[in-house]
C-alpha positions as a Markdown table, in Angstrom:
| # | Residue | x | y | z |
|---|---|---|---|---|
| 1 | Gly | -8.6 | -16.3 | 5.0 |
| 2 | Glu | -9.4 | -19.7 | 6.5 |
| 3 | Asn | -11.9 | -20.3 | 9.4 |
| 4 | Ser | -10.0 | -19.5 | 12.6 |
| 5 | Lys | -12.2 | -21.8 | 14.7 |
| 6 | Arg | -10.1 | -24.8 | 15.9 |
| 7 | Lys | -12.3 | -26.5 | 18.4 |
| 8 | Tyr | -15.8 | -28.0 | 17.9 |
| 9 | Arg | -18.1 | -29.8 | 20.3 |
| 10 | Val | -20.5 | -32.4 | 19.0 |
| 11 | Thr | -23.1 | -34.3 | 21.1 |
| 12 | Val | -24.1 | -37.8 | 19.9 |
| 13 | Phe | -27.3 | -39.4 | 21.1 |
| 14 | Ala | -28.1 | -43.2 | 20.9 |
| 15 | Thr | -31.4 | -44.7 | 21.8 |
| 16 | Ser | -32.8 | -48.2 | 22.1 |
| 17 | Ser | -36.1 | -48.0 | 24.0 |
| 18 | Pro | -36.3 | -47.8 | 26.9 |
| 19 | Phe | -32.6 | -46.9 | 27.1 |
| 20 | Phe | -30.7 | -44.0 | 25.8 |
| 21 | Ser | -27.2 | -42.5 | 26.1 |
| 22 | Gln | -25.4 | -39.4 | 25.0 |
| 23 | Leu | -21.7 | -38.6 | 24.5 |
| 24 | Glu | -19.9 | -35.3 | 23.9 |
| 25 | Ile | -17.1 | -35.5 | 21.3 |
| 26 | Ile | -14.5 | -32.7 | 21.1 |
| 27 | Ile | -12.9 | -32.2 | 17.7 |
| 28 | Tyr | -9.6 | -30.3 | 17.4 |
| 29 | Val | -8.8 | -29.0 | 13.9 |
| 30 | Gln | -5.1 | -28.6 | 13.0 |
| 31 | Asp | -4.3 | -26.2 | 10.2 |
| 32 | Val | -2.0 | -27.5 | 7.4 |
| 33 | Asn | 0.1 | -25.7 | 4.9 |
| 34 | Asp | -2.1 | -26.2 | 1.8 |
| 35 | Asn | -2.4 | -22.7 | 0.4 |
| 36 | Pro | 0.3 | -20.6 | -1.3 |
| 37 | Pro | 1.0 | -17.0 | -0.1 |
| 38 | Val | -0.8 | -14.2 | -1.8 |
| 39 | Leu | 0.9 | -11.1 | -3.2 |
| 40 | Lys | -0.3 | -8.6 | -5.8 |
| 41 | Asp | 1.7 | -5.9 | -7.7 |
| 42 | Phe | 2.3 | -2.8 | -5.5 |
| 43 | Thr | 3.8 | 0.7 | -5.7 |
| 44 | Ile | 6.1 | 2.6 | -3.3 |
| 45 | Ile | 5.9 | 6.4 | -3.6 |
| 46 | Phe | 8.5 | 8.1 | -1.4 |
| 47 | Asn | 8.6 | 11.9 | -1.1 |
| 48 | Asn | 11.9 | 13.0 | 0.3 |
| 49 | Phe | 11.4 | 16.3 | 2.1 |
| 50 | Asp | 14.6 | 18.3 | 2.6 |
| 51 | Glu | 16.3 | 17.2 | 5.9 |
| 52 | Lys | 13.3 | 14.9 | 6.6 |
| 53 | Phe | 14.7 | 11.6 | 5.3 |
| 54 | Ile | 13.2 | 8.6 | 6.9 |
| 55 | Thr | 15.7 | 6.2 | 8.3 |
| 56 | Gly | 13.2 | 3.7 | 9.7 |
| 57 | Val | 10.7 | 1.3 | 8.2 |
| 58 | Ile | 8.6 | 2.9 | 5.5 |
| 59 | Gly | 6.2 | -0.1 | 4.9 |
| 60 | Arg | 6.2 | -3.8 | 4.2 |
| 61 | Val | 5.6 | -6.1 | 1.3 |
| 62 | Pro | 1.8 | -6.6 | 1.2 |
| 63 | Ala | 1.8 | -10.4 | 1.2 |
| 64 | Tyr | -0.3 | -12.7 | 3.3 |
| 65 | Asp | -0.8 | -16.4 | 3.7 |
| 66 | Pro | -4.3 | -17.9 | 4.1 |
| 67 | Asp | -2.9 | -20.6 | 6.3 |
| 68 | Glu | -2.9 | -19.5 | 9.9 |
| 69 | Ile | 0.1 | -21.8 | 10.6 |
| 70 | Asp | 2.3 | -20.0 | 8.1 |
| 71 | Lys | 1.6 | -16.3 | 8.9 |
| 72 | Asn | 4.9 | -15.8 | 10.6 |
| 73 | Lys | 6.9 | -18.2 | 8.4 |
| 74 | Leu | 6.9 | -16.3 | 5.1 |
| 75 | Val | 10.3 | -15.5 | 3.5 |
| 76 | Tyr | 10.6 | -12.3 | 1.4 |
| 77 | Glu | 13.2 | -11.4 | -1.2 |
| 78 | Phe | 13.9 | -9.2 | -4.2 |
| 79 | Thr | 14.8 | -11.3 | -7.2 |
| 80 | Ala | 15.5 | -8.6 | -9.7 |
| 81 | Gly | 15.7 | -4.8 | -10.0 |
| 82 | Asn | 17.4 | -4.1 | -6.7 |
| 83 | Glu | 21.0 | -4.8 | -7.7 |
| 84 | Ala | 22.0 | -1.4 | -6.4 |
| 85 | Lys | 20.5 | -2.2 | -3.0 |
| 86 | Phe | 18.5 | 1.0 | -2.8 |
| 87 | Leu | 15.8 | -0.9 | -0.8 |
| 88 | His | 16.6 | -3.1 | 2.2 |
| 89 | Leu | 14.1 | -5.9 | 2.8 |
| 90 | Asn | 13.7 | -7.8 | 6.0 |
| 91 | Ser | 13.4 | -11.4 | 4.8 |
| 92 | Ser | 11.5 | -12.5 | 7.9 |
| 93 | Asn | 8.6 | -9.9 | 8.0 |
| 94 | Gly | 8.8 | -8.1 | 4.7 |
| 95 | Glu | 9.6 | -4.7 | 6.2 |
| 96 | Ile | 11.2 | -2.2 | 3.8 |
| 97 | Thr | 13.8 | 0.5 | 4.7 |
| 98 | Leu | 15.6 | 3.0 | 2.3 |
| 99 | Asp | 19.2 | 3.1 | 1.6 |
| 100 | Ser | 20.8 | 6.5 | 2.7 |
| 101 | Arg | 21.9 | 7.1 | -0.9 |
| 102 | Leu | 18.3 | 7.9 | -1.8 |
| 103 | Asn | 18.6 | 10.9 | 0.5 |
| 104 | Ser | 19.3 | 13.3 | -2.4 |
| 105 | Asp | 17.5 | 15.7 | -4.7 |
| 106 | Ile | 17.9 | 13.3 | -7.6 |
| 107 | Pro | 14.6 | 11.5 | -8.5 |
| 108 | Arg | 14.9 | 7.7 | -8.9 |
| 109 | Asn | 12.4 | 5.3 | -10.4 |
| 110 | Gly | 12.7 | 1.6 | -10.6 |
| 111 | Thr | 10.9 | -1.7 | -11.1 |
| 112 | Leu | 11.6 | -4.6 | -8.8 |
| 113 | Gln | 10.6 | -8.2 | -8.7 |
| 114 | Val | 9.4 | -9.6 | -5.4 |
| 115 | Arg | 9.2 | -13.2 | -4.3 |
| 116 | Val | 7.4 | -14.5 | -1.1 |
| 117 | Ser | 7.6 | -18.2 | -0.1 |
| 118 | Asp | 6.1 | -20.3 | 2.7 |
| 119 | Gly | 8.7 | -23.1 | 2.1 |
| 120 | Leu | 6.3 | -25.6 | 0.6 |
| 121 | Asn | 3.8 | -24.2 | -1.9 |
| 122 | Glu | 4.3 | -22.3 | -5.1 |
| 123 | Pro | 5.9 | -18.9 | -4.2 |
| 124 | Ala | 4.0 | -15.7 | -4.9 |
| 125 | Lys | 5.6 | -13.3 | -7.3 |
| 126 | Ala | 4.8 | -9.7 | -8.0 |
| 127 | Thr | 6.2 | -6.4 | -9.4 |
| 128 | Cys | 7.0 | -3.4 | -7.2 |
| 129 | His | 7.2 | 0.0 | -8.8 |
| 130 | Leu | 9.4 | 2.5 | -6.9 |
| 131 | Tyr | 9.2 | 6.3 | -7.2 |
| 132 | Val | 11.5 | 8.4 | -5.1 |
| 133 | Arg | 11.0 | 12.1 | -5.5 |
| 134 | Phe | 12.6 | 15.1 | -3.8 |
| 135 | Val | 10.1 | 17.6 | -2.5 |
| 136 | Ser | 11.5 | 21.1 | -2.8 |
| 137 | Met | 10.5 | 24.4 | -1.2 |
| 138 | Glu | 9.2 | 25.6 | -4.6 |
| 139 | Met | 6.8 | 22.6 | -4.7 |
| 140 | Leu | 5.6 | 23.3 | -1.1 |
| 141 | Gln | 5.0 | 27.0 | -1.8 |
| 142 | Asn | 3.0 | 26.3 | -4.9 |
| 143 | Ser | 1.0 | 23.4 | -3.6 |
| 144 | Val | -2.7 | 23.2 | -3.0 |
| 145 | Thr | -4.8 | 20.9 | -0.8 |
| 146 | Ile | -7.9 | 19.1 | -2.2 |
| 147 | Arg | -10.4 | 17.7 | 0.2 |
| 148 | Leu | -11.9 | 14.3 | -0.8 |
| 149 | Asn | -15.1 | 13.3 | 0.8 |
| 150 | Asn | -15.7 | 9.8 | 2.1 |
| 151 | Met | -12.1 | 8.8 | 1.5 |
| 152 | Thr | -9.4 | 7.0 | 3.5 |
| 153 | Lys | -5.7 | 6.8 | 3.1 |
| 154 | Ile | -5.8 | 3.1 | 2.2 |
| 155 | Ala | -8.7 | 3.6 | -0.3 |
| 156 | Phe | -6.9 | 6.5 | -1.9 |
| 157 | Met | -3.6 | 4.8 | -2.4 |
| 158 | Ser | -5.2 | 1.8 | -4.1 |
| 159 | Pro | -6.6 | 2.1 | -6.7 |
| 160 | Val | -8.0 | 5.7 | -6.5 |
| 161 | Tyr | -4.5 | 7.3 | -6.6 |
| 162 | Lys | -4.0 | 6.6 | -10.4 |
| 163 | Phe | -7.5 | 7.7 | -11.3 |
| 164 | Phe | -6.9 | 10.9 | -9.3 |
| 165 | Val | -3.6 | 11.7 | -10.9 |
| 166 | Asp | -4.9 | 10.9 | -14.4 |
| 167 | Ala | -7.9 | 13.2 | -13.8 |
| 168 | Leu | -5.7 | 16.1 | -12.6 |
| 169 | Ala | -3.4 | 15.6 | -15.6 |
| 170 | Asn | -6.4 | 15.7 | -17.9 |
| 171 | Ile | -7.9 | 19.0 | -16.6 |
| 172 | Leu | -4.5 | 20.7 | -16.2 |
| 173 | Lys | -3.5 | 19.5 | -19.7 |
| 174 | Thr | -0.2 | 17.9 | -18.7 |
| 175 | Glu | 1.4 | 14.5 | -18.3 |
| 176 | Asp | 0.8 | 12.4 | -15.2 |
| 177 | Arg | 4.5 | 12.6 | -14.4 |
| 178 | Asn | 4.1 | 16.3 | -13.7 |
| 179 | Ile | 1.5 | 15.7 | -11.0 |
| 180 | Phe | 3.1 | 15.4 | -7.6 |
| 181 | Val | 1.1 | 14.1 | -4.7 |
| 182 | Ile | 3.2 | 15.4 | -1.8 |
| 183 | Asn | 1.0 | 14.6 | 1.2 |
| 184 | Ile | -2.2 | 12.8 | 2.2 |
| 185 | Gln | -3.7 | 13.4 | 5.6 |
| 186 | Asn | -7.0 | 12.6 | 7.3 |
| 187 | Asp | -9.0 | 15.7 | 8.3 |
| 188 | Thr | -9.3 | 15.5 | 12.1 |
| 189 | Asp | -11.5 | 18.6 | 12.4 |
| 190 | Val | -14.6 | 17.0 | 11.1 |
| 191 | Lys | -16.6 | 13.8 | 11.9 |
| 192 | Ala | -16.9 | 12.8 | 8.2 |
| 193 | Lys | -14.2 | 10.8 | 6.4 |
| 194 | Ile | -12.4 | 13.6 | 4.7 |
| 195 | Leu | -8.9 | 13.1 | 3.2 |
| 196 | Asn | -6.7 | 16.1 | 2.5 |
| 197 | Val | -4.5 | 15.6 | -0.5 |
| 198 | Ser | -1.8 | 18.1 | -1.2 |
| 199 | Ile | -0.4 | 18.4 | -4.7 |
| 200 | Ala | 2.0 | 20.4 | -6.8 |
| 201 | Val | 2.0 | 20.5 | -10.6 |
| 202 | Arg | 5.1 | 21.1 | -12.8 |
| 203 | Asn | 4.8 | 23.1 | -16.0 |
| 204 | Asn | 6.6 | 22.5 | -19.3 |
| 205 | Glu | 9.4 | 24.8 | -18.3 |
| 206 | Gly | 10.3 | 22.7 | -15.3 |
| 207 | His | 8.9 | 25.1 | -12.7 |
| 208 | Phe | 5.7 | 24.7 | -10.8 |
| 209 | His | 2.3 | 26.2 | -11.5 |
| 210 | Thr | 1.1 | 28.7 | -8.9 |
| 211 | Ala | -1.4 | 27.6 | -6.3 |
| 212 | Glu | -3.9 | 30.1 | -7.7 |
| 213 | Tyr | -3.7 | 28.7 | -11.2 |
| 214 | Ile | -4.2 | 25.2 | -10.0 |
| 215 | Gln | -7.2 | 26.2 | -7.8 |
| 216 | Glu | -8.8 | 28.1 | -10.7 |
| 217 | Gln | -8.4 | 25.2 | -13.1 |
| 218 | Ile | -9.8 | 22.7 | -10.6 |
| 219 | Tyr | -12.7 | 24.9 | -9.8 |
| 220 | Leu | -13.6 | 25.4 | -13.5 |
| 221 | Gln | -13.5 | 21.7 | -14.2 |
| 222 | Arg | -14.4 | 20.3 | -10.8 |
| 223 | Ile | -17.1 | 18.1 | -12.2 |
| 224 | Thr | -14.5 | 16.2 | -14.3 |
| 225 | Leu | -12.3 | 15.7 | -11.3 |
């Protein structure tokens, strides 16, 4: 971001022996809109727990403007991929809510194009990948929790998430689409930064591996993970 300091004091000295004089000059700096907004590709993963559908804000488009003057003036919009209006986007602050039609046991994936403008510079454009998955009781009953040391939620979701899922798919000899990260939670019982990640793994028959099987495979190949 830009320097947030907006006021400077400069003292000027002038001498002509035996006389001298000094003057304090105050300089005020006004920010101008000379930087475009910044937005990178991002992913939304929404796990719909039975009877736990979220009706409020689930997050926001991760855009920002280096210009202090424009931080609250950005305009957000979906330009493609949201024709069915499954996502509702607040054009003023980038907050995202889910349409009630997503409250079902039918998984939905989509790719959306997002545009963010400050009204003057070149708009920022990015791709949003959307994954909506229903978390069933079978998944919960066969889930395991993996403790990750020195990890936070933000660090895990980008970019560790993909590495984590790919590693699990590799040691469990399945495709990444069969790995379901159903919850991430900070461990509050310890002082260290421990992140608890709960997962379930679907087998080739469409059911889920038992927790015992997953634990055994992870233990045997824990170095790989």
